C-alpha positions, 0 to 999 in steps of 0.5 A: 711751494709745489703746485697742488696738482690733483692726481688722476688714475685712469682705467684703459680697458682697451678691447676688453670686458663687455657691457654686461661686466660694467655693473659688477666692475663698478660695484666692486670699484666703488666699494673698494674706493669708498674711503678714497678722496681727492683723486680723479678716477676715470673709467675708459671702457670700449665704445660698447660699454660707454652707454651702460657705464654712463647710465651707472655713473650718472649719480656717482661723481666719484668716477668720471667717464672717458673714451679711448678714441674718436674721429677728427671729423665732426660728422659726415660719411665716415663709416665706423667712426664715432664723433666727439659730439656723440661722446659728449651726448653720453656724458663722456668727459675724458678722452685719450688722444695719440695712444701708442697703439693708435699710432702704431697699429692704426697709423695715426700720425703726429698731425692726426693726433694734433687735429684730434687734440684741437677737436677734443678741446673744441668739444670741451673734453679733458684730453689725455695726450699720450707720448712716448718712445720705442725701445729702439729710440731709447737705446739710440739716445733719442727718447727726449727728441722723440717726446719733444717732436711729438709734443711740439706737433700735438700742442701747436695751435692750442691756447695756453688755457687749453694747454694747461687743461691737457693731461699728458701721459708719458707712456714708453712704448717698450713698457706697454703690455710687456710687464717691463715698467720704467724705473721711477728714476727713468719715469721721473726724468722724462716727466721733469723733461716734459714739464720743463718743455711745457715751461719753455713752450709757454714762455717763448713769446707774448702770450697775450696782447692788449687788443680790445675787441678782438674775437680771441679776447681773454680776461681783461681784454688780453687776446690769447695766442696759441702755442704755435704762435708762441713757437713762431714768435708771433708779433702782437701786431699792435703798438700797445705795450705788451706784458713784460718778460717777467710776467711771461716767465711767471705765466709759463711757470704757472702753466708748467706747474698746473699741467698734470703729467701721468705715467702709463706702462705696465702700472700695477699695484706692486709698483704704483706707490713708488712711481706715484711718490715722484713729485713730477708724476701726477697719476697713472694711465692703467692698462692690464691691471685696470681690468681687475677692479680690486687691483685698480682700486689698489692703484687708486688707493696708492695715489691717495697716500703717495 
């Protein structure tokens, strides 16, 4: 039986709408989605709108608050930057990491994305990690290779638990803001590829060791190894028996089944229903269509019925 993954629909406003527009937007969105249950709805406004949104959403658990960006540094002389701690103070819970516009327009490398992902988990956010290929890379047949490289760098040093709590957004760069959407078949193929890769990442070596008293102990004294250690085939360094290959395989399947993979790239009310019916697509990261609360609500409702 498929793992019951809860769908997530996130509104990425990018650099649009102002603080004064937050209240009427939320009033409309909450009215339009009042009958919707079982969907994680996330609002990701610009920094200046976060305080107002936080205030209005304080007593409304239906919509969670997210942020579009943050610094890889905790604090210091970084003029113009916003830290994860500052966002936590505003009750932000979700956070974008590695959006293609941050990569392309602001020079965020895979390594920077990796560092930010670690910071996000350290501050107990639910990160939405964005990956995707350009049109040139897809035409050259390198789409899967690009995703594999982005994911291997980004996910290095994550514990298996943090990996399972990461949301991965597949956003083909050629479909963002262009009006061109990946077909359901294209999106499903890439989502399935990512899920199989996650299964592989979490099964390439011992995920835990029976080393009582270690500072990275997990449940029942099992020390959790990071994804990077798994990739590198890290030795447990102890003589106690480790879990069997069968147990590793079971754990990797559990992680791959739990992790949520969402699609981003010109999602609209017209194409949302078909995309969200795919068994490997667990939601959507919505850009332009999210600026209209009614259009965004239609996508949320499509997720609820998919």
